C-alpha positions as CSV (number, residue, x, y, z in Angstrom):
1,X,2.8,12.1,11.3
2,X,3.1,14.6,14.1
3,X,3.6,14.2,17.8
4,X,1.3,11.5,19.2
5,X,-0.2,10.9,15.8
6,X,-1.9,14.3,15.7
7,X,-1.9,14.5,11.9
8,X,-3.3,11.0,11.6
9,X,-5.9,11.7,14.2
10,X,-7.0,14.9,12.4
11,X,-7.4,13.0,9.1
12,X,-9.3,10.2,10.8
13,X,-11.7,12.7,12.5
14,X,-12.4,14.2,9.1
15,X,-13.1,10.9,7.4
16,X,-15.2,9.4,10.3
17,X,-15.0,6.2,12.3
18,X,-16.0,3.9,9.5
19,X,-13.2,5.0,7.1
20,X,-9.8,3.3,7.4
21,X,-6.5,4.8,6.2
22,X,-3.2,3.2,5.3
23,X,0.0,5.1,6.0
24,X,2.7,4.2,3.5
25,X,6.3,5.2,3.9
26,X,7.5,6.8,0.6
27,X,10.3,5.1,-1.2
28,X,11.9,6.4,-4.4
29,X,12.6,2.8,-5.5
30,X,9.4,1.5,-6.9
31,X,10.1,-2.1,-5.7
32,X,10.6,-0.8,-2.1
33,X,7.5,1.3,-2.4
34,X,5.4,-1.7,-3.5
35,X,6.7,-3.7,-0.6
36,X,5.7,-0.9,1.8
37,X,2.3,-0.5,0.2
38,X,1.5,-4.2,0.5
39,X,2.8,-4.4,4.1
40,X,2.3,-6.3,6.4
41,X,2.2,-8.9,3.6
42,X,5.6,-10.4,2.8
43,X,6.2,-9.9,-0.9
44,X,7.8,-13.0,-2.4
45,X,8.8,-11.3,-5.6
46,X,8.1,-8.1,-7.6
47,X,9.0,-7.2,-11.1
48,X,8.8,-3.9,-12.9
49,X,8.9,-3.0,-16.6
50,X,10.2,0.6,-16.8
51,X,9.2,0.9,-20.4
52,X,5.5,0.1,-20.0
53,X,5.3,1.3,-16.4
54,X,3.8,-2.0,-15.2
55,X,4.7,-3.8,-12.0
56,X,3.7,-7.3,-10.8
57,X,4.0,-8.7,-7.3
58,X,3.7,-12.2,-5.9
59,X,2.7,-12.8,-2.4
60,X,2.3,-16.1,-0.5
61,X,-1.2,-17.6,-0.9
62,X,-1.8,-17.5,2.8
63,X,-1.2,-13.8,2.8
64,X,-3.3,-12.9,-0.2
65,X,-6.2,-11.6,1.8
66,X,-3.9,-9.3,3.7
67,X,-2.5,-7.9,0.5
68,X,-5.9,-7.1,-1.0
69,X,-7.5,-6.0,2.3
70,X,-11.0,-6.7,3.6
71,X,-13.4,-7.1,0.7
72,X,-10.7,-6.0,-1.7
73,X,-10.7,-2.5,-0.3
74,X,-6.9,-2.0,0.0
75,X,-5.8,0.2,-2.9
76,X,-3.0,-1.5,-5.0
77,X,0.3,0.4,-5.2
78,X,-0.4,1.1,-8.9
79,X,-3.4,3.2,-8.0
80,X,-1.3,5.3,-5.6
81,X,1.4,6.0,-8.2
82,X,1.6,6.3,-12.0
83,X,2.5,2.6,-12.2
84,X,0.0,-0.1,-13.3
């Protein structure tokens, strides 16, 4: 991310004050990546089907709004990868 967040600040200055960005730590393991992408939500359970490339995650009901973001704007991990 650069010293003092310089890379993040550069991206944010390009996108403008209204745009928000999520920084997700890359994980080779898809289950770990899903948990990172849904952070700070505590994922109760995730399952993956390697054959169909589909994943499903369960989060506590009281954290659902955190998982989907404000007005459903948070991109699901499947949109960030080749998984559905």
